KEVOTOR-754994 format. One record per residue: z, y, x of N, C-alpha, C in turn; residue number from 1; residue in three letters. Coordinates in Angstrom, 2 decimals. Atoms other than C-alpha are relative to their C-alpha. Example, Ala and Ser with C-alpha at 12.3 -4.5 7.8 and 13.67 -1.06 7.14 Angstrom:
2
nup, nnorth, neast, caup, canorth, caeast, cup, cnorth, ceast, k, r
0.00, -1.19, 0.89, 7.80, -4.50, 12.30, 0.00, 1.20, 0.90, 1, ALA
-0.06, -1.19, -0.82, 7.14, -1.06, 13.67, 0.73, 1.09, -0.77, 2, SER
END
This chain:
180
nup, nnorth, neast, caup, canorth, caeast, cup, cnorth, ceast, k, r
-0.07, 1.27, -0.20, 35.08, 28.14, -41.78, -1.28, -0.94, 0.17, 1, MET
1.22, 0.96, 0.19, 32.27, 26.20, -42.86, -1.42, 0.54, 0.71, 2, ARG
1.76, -0.26, -1.07, 29.64, 28.68, -41.38, 0.03, -0.33, 1.40, 3, ARG
-0.93, 0.43, -1.25, 31.79, 27.59, -37.95, -0.48, -1.10, 0.05, 4, LEU
-0.04, 1.40, -0.49, 31.00, 24.15, -38.31, -1.64, -0.05, -0.42, 5, LEU
0.88, -0.42, -0.12, 27.46, 24.74, -39.17, -0.86, 0.39, 0.77, 6, THR
1.23, -0.04, -1.05, 26.14, 26.22, -36.17, 0.96, -0.58, 1.16, 7, LEU
-0.48, 0.57, -0.76, 28.39, 24.29, -34.09, -1.25, -1.22, 0.73, 8, LEU
1.40, 1.01, -1.00, 25.31, 21.59, -33.39, -0.83, 0.60, 0.39, 9, PRO
1.39, -1.00, -1.02, 22.95, 24.61, -32.90, 0.39, 0.63, 1.26, 10, VAL
-0.60, -0.74, -1.51, 25.37, 25.95, -29.87, 0.34, -1.20, 1.02, 11, ALA
-0.61, 1.20, -0.76, 25.65, 22.13, -28.75, -1.21, 0.02, 0.16, 12, ILE
1.41, -0.11, -0.42, 22.01, 21.72, -28.69, -0.72, 1.26, 0.85, 13, PHE
0.25, -1.01, -1.16, 21.31, 25.09, -27.03, 0.46, -0.30, 1.32, 14, ALA
-0.49, 0.32, -1.40, 23.70, 24.22, -24.19, -1.00, -1.15, 0.47, 15, VAL
0.42, 1.21, -0.49, 22.27, 20.79, -24.09, -1.94, 0.14, 0.73, 16, LEU
1.19, -0.85, -0.22, 18.77, 22.62, -23.91, 0.13, 0.92, 1.73, 17, ALA
0.16, -0.77, -1.09, 19.49, 25.09, -21.38, 0.33, -1.12, 1.24, 18, LEU
-0.31, 0.54, -0.88, 20.79, 22.12, -18.92, -1.48, -0.91, 0.15, 19, PHE
1.45, 0.71, 0.30, 17.59, 20.26, -19.95, -0.85, 0.67, 1.11, 20, PHE
1.10, -0.74, -0.71, 15.69, 23.06, -18.51, -0.36, 0.68, 1.18, 21, LEU
-0.63, -0.49, -1.69, 17.27, 23.58, -15.50, -0.16, -0.97, 0.74, 22, LYS
0.17, 1.13, -0.54, 16.74, 20.14, -14.68, -1.53, -0.05, 0.22, 23, GLY
1.04, -0.33, -0.56, 13.20, 20.77, -14.73, -0.35, 0.84, 0.92, 24, LEU
0.71, -1.09, -1.22, 12.83, 23.35, -12.19, 0.75, -0.51, 1.31, 25, THR
-0.38, 0.71, -1.37, 14.61, 20.95, -9.53, -0.99, -0.69, 0.40, 26, LEU
0.76, 1.26, -0.75, 12.68, 18.71, -7.29, 0.57, -0.75, 0.23, 27, ASN
-0.51, 1.08, -0.36, 13.60, 15.36, -7.05, 0.48, -0.48, 0.95, 28, PRO
-0.01, -0.20, -1.14, 13.32, 15.07, -3.78, 0.94, 0.32, 0.83, 29, ARG
-0.67, -0.31, -0.44, 15.81, 17.15, -2.97, 1.92, -0.49, -0.15, 30, ASP
-0.78, 0.57, -0.07, 18.42, 14.90, -2.25, 1.35, 0.56, 0.51, 31, ILE
-0.97, -0.30, -0.80, 21.96, 16.60, -1.09, 0.59, -0.70, 0.81, 32, PRO
-0.44, 0.98, -0.89, 23.68, 14.87, 1.80, 1.43, 0.60, 0.41, 33, SER
-1.21, -0.44, -0.19, 27.07, 15.01, 2.53, 0.37, 0.32, 1.82, 34, VAL
0.55, 0.07, -1.64, 25.89, 14.39, 6.49, -0.48, 1.64, 0.47, 35, LEU
0.60, -0.92, -0.37, 24.32, 17.81, 6.78, 1.17, 0.66, 0.20, 36, ILE
-0.43, -0.72, -1.58, 25.69, 19.81, 9.83, 1.52, -0.98, 0.13, 37, ASP
-0.66, 1.04, -0.17, 27.50, 16.45, 10.08, -0.28, -0.85, 1.43, 38, ARG
0.48, 1.02, -1.27, 27.47, 14.45, 13.73, -0.51, -1.26, -0.73, 39, PRO
0.50, 1.14, 0.41, 25.58, 11.33, 13.06, 0.70, -1.11, -0.12, 40, VAL
-1.03, 0.65, -0.20, 26.90, 8.62, 12.36, 0.02, -1.27, 1.15, 41, PRO
0.27, 1.05, -1.37, 28.18, 5.84, 15.26, -0.54, -0.90, -0.23, 42, GLU
1.02, 1.40, 0.69, 25.55, 3.23, 15.41, -0.26, -0.37, 2.12, 43, MET
0.43, 0.89, -1.45, 24.40, 0.71, 18.83, -0.81, -0.97, -0.48, 44, ASN
1.59, 0.72, 0.78, 21.07, -0.66, 16.67, -0.78, -0.71, 1.74, 45, LEU
1.10, 0.76, -0.78, 19.58, -3.50, 18.78, -1.43, 0.35, 0.17, 46, ALA
1.89, -0.69, 0.11, 15.63, -2.61, 19.77, -0.84, -1.16, -0.56, 47, PRO
0.82, 1.06, -0.13, 12.94, -4.62, 18.67, -0.73, -0.64, 0.48, 48, LEU
0.63, 1.36, -0.66, 11.50, -7.77, 19.39, -1.21, 1.27, 0.94, 49, PRO
0.70, -0.29, -0.90, 9.07, -7.03, 22.39, 0.24, 1.32, 0.50, 50, GLY
0.34, -1.22, -0.84, 9.87, -3.25, 23.25, 0.97, 0.14, 0.89, 51, ARG
-1.08, 0.17, -1.09, 12.81, -3.88, 25.95, 0.76, -0.13, -0.31, 52, GLY
-1.64, -0.11, -0.14, 16.61, -3.95, 25.91, 0.48, 1.46, -0.07, 53, GLU
-0.37, -1.81, -0.30, 16.63, -0.04, 26.46, -0.63, 0.65, -1.30, 54, ALA
0.67, -0.79, 1.06, 14.70, 0.89, 23.43, 0.85, -0.39, -1.58, 55, SER
-0.92, -0.23, 1.34, 17.26, 0.27, 20.67, 0.42, 1.27, 0.05, 56, GLY
-0.25, -1.35, 0.88, 18.74, 3.39, 18.83, 1.68, -0.20, 0.10, 57, LEU
-2.03, 0.00, 0.62, 22.76, 4.46, 19.47, -0.37, 1.36, -0.12, 58, SER
-0.45, -1.94, 0.44, 24.30, 7.91, 18.63, -0.37, 0.44, 1.28, 59, THR
0.85, -0.96, -1.25, 23.54, 8.97, 22.57, -1.13, 0.23, 0.00, 60, ASP
1.26, -0.26, 0.27, 20.31, 8.61, 21.89, -0.69, 1.58, -0.38, 61, ASN
0.02, -0.90, 1.00, 20.36, 11.40, 19.62, 0.98, 1.45, 0.20, 62, LEU
-0.32, -1.33, -0.17, 22.07, 14.17, 21.50, -0.67, 0.27, 1.36, 63, LYS
0.29, -0.85, -0.51, 20.61, 16.38, 24.07, -1.67, 0.85, -0.46, 64, GLY
1.66, -0.66, 0.33, 17.06, 17.24, 22.67, 0.43, -0.15, -1.72, 65, ARG
0.46, 0.27, 1.08, 16.17, 17.85, 19.10, -0.81, -1.60, -0.61, 66, VAL
0.35, 0.59, 0.31, 15.26, 15.11, 17.40, -0.52, -0.69, -1.52, 67, SER
0.27, -0.01, 1.11, 13.46, 13.44, 14.37, -0.13, -1.10, -0.39, 68, LEU
-0.62, 0.98, 0.39, 15.03, 10.24, 12.76, -0.73, -0.91, -1.04, 69, VAL
0.91, 0.52, 0.94, 12.89, 8.09, 10.58, 0.30, -1.12, -0.61, 70, ASN
-0.53, 1.30, 0.32, 14.09, 5.47, 8.51, -1.02, -0.37, -0.71, 71, ILE
0.81, 1.26, 0.66, 11.38, 2.50, 7.73, 0.27, -0.81, 0.06, 72, TYR
-0.04, 1.62, 0.04, 10.30, -0.94, 7.15, -1.04, -0.70, -0.52, 73, GLY
1.51, -0.05, 0.44, 7.75, -2.83, 7.02, -0.54, -0.62, -0.91, 74, SER
0.12, 0.45, 1.17, 8.09, -3.92, 3.43, -0.49, 1.67, -0.81, 75, TRP
-0.03, -1.62, 1.26, 7.90, -0.08, 2.18, -1.35, 0.42, -0.12, 76, CYS
1.50, -0.22, 0.59, 4.94, 1.06, 0.49, -0.54, 1.23, 0.71, 77, ILE
0.39, -1.60, -0.24, 5.56, 4.68, 1.00, -0.10, 0.22, 1.95, 78, SER
0.12, -0.16, -1.26, 5.90, 4.09, 4.78, -1.75, 0.44, 0.52, 79, CYS
1.44, 0.34, -0.56, 2.44, 3.00, 5.14, -0.83, 1.23, -0.37, 80, VAL
0.48, -0.95, -0.27, 1.54, 6.21, 3.96, 0.07, 1.41, 0.89, 81, GLN
-0.44, -0.82, -1.02, 3.24, 8.38, 5.90, -0.27, 0.28, 1.80, 82, GLU
0.11, 0.31, -1.33, 2.83, 6.48, 9.30, -1.49, 1.12, 0.70, 83, HIS
0.98, -0.47, -0.28, -0.74, 7.81, 9.81, 0.44, 1.99, 0.49, 84, PRO
-0.11, -1.73, -0.39, 0.56, 11.75, 10.16, 1.06, -0.25, 1.23, 85, TYR
-1.12, 0.69, -0.85, 3.69, 9.95, 12.09, -0.90, -0.11, 1.63, 86, LEU
0.78, 0.36, -1.29, 1.09, 8.94, 15.05, -0.47, 1.42, 0.17, 87, MET
0.68, -1.20, -0.39, -0.48, 12.59, 14.52, 1.75, 0.72, 1.00, 88, GLU
-1.49, -0.62, -0.29, 3.25, 14.08, 14.85, 0.08, -0.47, 2.08, 89, ILE
-0.03, 0.38, -1.50, 3.40, 12.04, 18.14, -0.91, 0.62, 0.88, 90, LYS
0.90, -0.44, -0.65, 0.34, 12.70, 19.31, -0.29, 1.45, 1.13, 91, LYS
0.13, -1.33, 0.37, 0.82, 16.48, 19.13, 1.37, 0.42, 1.14, 92, ARG
-1.12, -0.90, -0.61, 4.39, 16.72, 20.85, 0.66, 0.63, -0.31, 93, GLY
-0.70, -0.40, 0.90, 5.68, 17.88, 18.20, 1.97, 0.21, 0.33, 94, ASP
-0.92, -0.04, 0.23, 8.90, 16.55, 18.34, 0.47, -1.25, 0.53, 95, VAL
-0.62, 1.60, 0.13, 10.86, 13.08, 19.47, 0.20, -0.54, -1.13, 96, VAL
-0.11, 0.85, 1.59, 10.67, 10.48, 16.52, 0.49, -1.31, 0.78, 97, ILE
-0.50, 1.13, -0.07, 13.44, 7.75, 16.74, 0.19, -0.15, -1.31, 98, GLN
0.62, 0.90, 0.86, 13.30, 4.97, 14.32, 1.17, -0.98, -0.86, 99, ALA
-0.99, 0.98, 0.59, 15.74, 2.63, 12.07, -1.00, -0.61, -0.70, 100, ILE
0.68, 0.59, 0.73, 14.02, -0.47, 10.97, 0.74, -0.48, -0.83, 101, ASP
-0.69, 0.51, 1.37, 15.73, -0.96, 7.44, 0.10, -0.93, -0.82, 102, TRP
0.41, 1.49, 0.53, 16.32, -4.06, 6.36, -0.78, -0.84, 0.08, 103, ARG
1.44, 0.39, -0.02, 13.50, -5.59, 7.67, 0.26, -1.14, 1.39, 104, ASP
0.13, 0.68, -0.81, 13.00, -8.63, 9.53, -0.92, 0.55, 1.52, 105, ASP
0.81, -0.32, -1.26, 12.58, -7.65, 13.32, -0.93, -0.53, 0.58, 106, PRO
1.47, 0.64, -0.07, 9.74, -9.53, 13.83, -1.13, 0.38, -1.09, 107, VAL
1.31, -0.35, 0.27, 7.73, -8.35, 11.00, -0.12, 1.89, 0.03, 108, LEU
-0.41, -1.77, 0.15, 9.57, -4.67, 11.49, -1.14, 0.17, 1.45, 109, GLY
0.67, -0.23, -1.27, 7.84, -5.28, 15.42, -1.85, 0.04, -0.25, 110, ALA
1.37, 0.72, 0.57, 4.48, -6.97, 13.84, -0.47, 1.22, -0.67, 111, ALA
0.33, -1.46, 0.46, 3.91, -3.70, 11.51, -0.26, 0.65, 0.70, 112, TRP
0.41, -1.49, -0.80, 4.01, -1.02, 14.43, -1.23, -0.64, 0.92, 113, LEU
1.53, 0.25, -1.19, 1.86, -3.19, 16.91, -1.08, 0.20, -0.82, 114, LYS
1.61, -0.27, 0.98, -0.76, -3.09, 13.47, -0.37, 1.10, -0.26, 115, LYS
0.08, -1.29, 0.75, 0.01, 0.32, 12.66, 0.05, 1.32, 1.35, 116, ASN
-0.29, -1.34, -1.28, 0.80, 1.99, 16.04, 1.24, 0.65, 0.32, 117, GLY
-1.37, -0.56, 0.06, 3.87, 2.98, 17.35, 0.51, 1.40, 0.50, 118, ASP
-0.47, -1.28, -0.11, 5.08, 6.53, 17.00, 1.35, 0.95, 1.04, 119, PRO
-1.78, -0.38, -0.25, 8.76, 6.26, 17.98, 0.12, -0.63, 1.46, 120, TYR
-0.32, 0.16, -1.81, 10.55, 6.67, 21.70, 1.13, -1.63, -0.52, 121, GLU
-1.00, 1.47, -0.30, 13.05, 3.99, 20.55, 0.05, -0.27, -1.95, 122, ARG
0.40, 0.79, 1.66, 12.99, 1.57, 17.12, 1.70, -0.23, 0.03, 123, VAL
-0.84, 0.51, 0.64, 16.70, 0.34, 16.04, -0.23, -1.01, -1.41, 124, GLY
0.09, 1.19, 1.30, 17.05, -3.13, 13.88, 1.41, 0.55, -1.11, 125, VAL
-1.39, 0.01, 1.42, 19.20, -2.38, 10.78, -0.17, -1.25, -0.42, 126, ASP
0.55, 1.11, 0.80, 18.98, -5.60, 9.23, 0.85, 0.18, -1.49, 127, PRO
-0.68, 0.09, 0.87, 20.35, -6.29, 5.98, 1.34, -0.29, 0.26, 128, PRO
0.24, -1.32, 1.00, 22.84, -4.93, 4.24, -0.73, 1.34, 0.46, 129, PRO
0.82, -1.63, -0.29, 21.24, -2.52, 6.15, 1.18, 1.08, 0.31, 130, GLY
-0.60, -0.58, -0.37, 24.52, -0.77, 7.48, 0.10, 1.33, 0.38, 131, ARG
0.14, -1.89, -1.11, 23.71, 2.62, 9.69, -0.63, 0.73, -1.04, 132, THR
0.03, -0.62, 1.36, 21.57, 3.37, 6.66, 0.68, 0.47, -0.86, 133, ALA
-1.52, 0.01, 0.76, 24.46, 3.34, 4.63, 0.81, 1.05, 0.28, 134, VAL
-0.59, -1.11, -0.33, 25.99, 5.62, 6.46, -0.88, 1.45, 0.41, 135, ASP
0.66, -1.40, 0.06, 23.21, 7.86, 7.10, -0.20, 0.65, -1.80, 136, PHE
0.10, -0.61, 1.35, 23.39, 8.30, 3.14, -1.70, -0.43, -0.59, 137, GLY
1.69, -0.54, 0.11, 19.53, 7.17, 3.14, 0.19, -1.66, -1.81, 138, VAL
0.27, 0.56, 1.35, 18.77, 5.59, -0.85, -1.64, -0.63, 0.52, 139, THR
1.13, 0.53, 0.04, 15.51, 4.45, 0.07, -0.83, 0.62, 1.12, 140, GLY
0.93, -0.12, -0.59, 12.57, 4.12, 2.44, -1.22, 0.75, -0.36, 141, ALA
-0.09, -0.78, -1.53, 10.73, 6.54, 4.06, 1.23, 0.93, -0.35, 142, PRO
-0.72, -0.99, 0.43, 13.70, 9.09, 4.60, 0.00, 0.45, 1.50, 143, GLU
-0.16, -0.52, -1.73, 13.98, 11.22, 7.87, 0.77, 0.86, -0.19, 144, SER
-1.09, -1.73, -0.53, 16.52, 13.81, 9.32, -0.36, 0.10, 1.03, 145, PHE
0.40, -0.76, -1.08, 16.30, 15.83, 11.88, 1.34, 1.29, 0.73, 146, ILE
-1.36, 0.42, -0.56, 19.21, 15.48, 14.50, -0.14, 1.50, 1.20, 147, VAL
0.14, -0.78, -0.96, 19.95, 18.54, 16.71, 0.36, 0.21, 1.42, 148, ASP
-0.28, 0.42, -1.20, 20.45, 18.62, 20.53, 1.74, -0.80, 0.33, 149, LYS
-1.57, 0.40, -0.26, 24.49, 18.08, 19.91, -0.09, -1.26, -0.49, 150, ALA
0.30, 0.88, 0.50, 23.19, 15.05, 17.74, 1.26, 0.04, -1.72, 151, GLY
-0.72, 0.01, 0.83, 24.26, 16.72, 14.76, -1.15, 0.19, -1.09, 152, VAL
0.65, -0.07, 1.01, 22.61, 16.34, 11.34, -0.32, 1.38, -0.67, 153, ILE
0.21, -0.86, 0.28, 20.73, 19.49, 10.74, -1.19, -0.03, -2.09, 154, ARG
0.60, 0.05, 1.11, 18.16, 18.58, 7.18, -0.39, -1.70, 0.02, 155, TYR
0.52, 1.14, 0.56, 17.26, 15.24, 5.25, -1.05, 0.15, -1.17, 156, LYS
1.22, 0.16, 1.23, 13.97, 14.60, 3.74, -0.33, -1.58, -0.37, 157, HIS
0.17, 1.19, 0.57, 13.62, 11.86, 1.15, -1.67, 0.28, -0.46, 158, VAL
1.27, 0.60, -0.08, 9.75, 10.54, 1.14, -0.55, 0.28, 1.31, 159, GLY
0.87, -0.06, -1.15, 6.94, 10.61, 2.86, -0.05, 1.15, 0.78, 160, PRO
0.33, -0.81, -0.30, 6.24, 12.98, 5.48, -1.70, 0.39, -0.14, 161, ILE
0.82, 0.19, 0.12, 3.15, 14.77, 5.01, -0.43, 1.36, 0.88, 162, ASN
0.90, -1.56, -0.78, 0.67, 17.91, 6.80, 1.12, 1.40, -0.27, 163, PRO
-0.77, -1.61, 0.67, 1.97, 20.95, 4.30, 1.83, -0.32, 0.00, 164, GLU
-1.59, -0.06, -0.53, 6.03, 19.47, 4.71, 0.23, -0.13, 1.14, 165, LEU
-0.18, -0.14, -1.31, 5.46, 19.38, 8.03, -0.13, 1.59, 0.67, 166, TRP
0.35, -1.42, -0.28, 3.80, 22.60, 8.58, 0.99, 1.27, -0.34, 167, ALA
-0.66, -0.71, 0.46, 6.03, 24.34, 6.02, 1.29, -0.21, 0.11, 168, LYS
-1.36, 0.38, -0.14, 9.40, 22.85, 6.27, 0.46, -0.17, 1.08, 169, THR
-0.79, 0.62, -0.48, 10.24, 20.68, 8.54, -0.38, 0.42, 1.75, 170, LEU
0.24, -0.86, -1.48, 8.73, 22.11, 12.04, 0.08, 1.08, 0.54, 171, LEU
-0.36, -0.99, -0.02, 9.67, 25.53, 11.29, 1.73, -0.42, 0.35, 172, PRO
-0.96, 0.68, -0.31, 13.22, 23.96, 11.45, 0.26, -0.30, 1.50, 173, ILE
-0.08, 0.54, -1.54, 12.57, 22.13, 14.60, 0.17, 0.71, 0.69, 174, ILE
-0.14, -1.21, -1.40, 11.77, 25.38, 16.72, 0.73, 0.48, -0.38, 175, ARG
-1.11, -1.07, -0.20, 14.34, 27.47, 15.35, 1.36, -1.32, 0.66, 176, GLU
-1.03, 0.80, -0.27, 16.81, 24.35, 16.27, -0.55, -0.31, 1.67, 177, LEU
0.23, -0.21, -1.48, 15.28, 24.10, 19.94, 0.10, 0.75, 0.49, 178, GLU
-0.41, -1.97, -0.23, 15.78, 28.22, 20.20, 1.15, -0.47, 0.88, 179, LYS
-2.02, -0.45, -0.25, 19.59, 27.24, 20.18, 0.40, -1.03, 1.66, 180, LYS
END
C-alpha cells in the first residue's frame, strides 16, 4: 500500500506531462468553430459611409458564389499587416471578398479603407457591442471565413492572411468549393 502511495504522484505527473506535450503540438490559431458546415448567421448590416446604400452586407449577399468574409476594424493592428495581401487577392480576382467592420466607428472604418485601399465588394457595419461578429464566433480581428455558394461556412481562419496560408490552405478550399 505504501508503495502505491509513493507511485501515485509520479503517475499523476506523467499524465499531466502527456497533456502538456500534446498541447505543445497544437496550433493556437486552430480554434474550432461550431459554425463550420452551418449557414452564416442571419444579418442585415448597414453600409460604411460613402459606399452607397446597396453596399451593406446581408445573409443573402453570401449566397450564389463562394466568398471570403473578412472581419476587420480600423483599430486592428494585425489588419494593417493583412490588408496589402487582401488587395492582391482582389487584384488577381481569386475570390470575392466581403467584410464586416467590427466594433468600429463607421466613419473611421471608411477612412481606413480610403487610406489603405478597399479590397471588399461589400462592407457591413457591426458597431459595438459587435453582435453579428459574436454570432459568427469571432474572438478578435482579423478573422476570415470561407462561405460556399449555399451560404454555408466551410472554413474559419483566425489571424492575418498571408501568401503561404493563402496558397497552401485557403485558395485550395475555395477552388474545391467553386467546383461544386
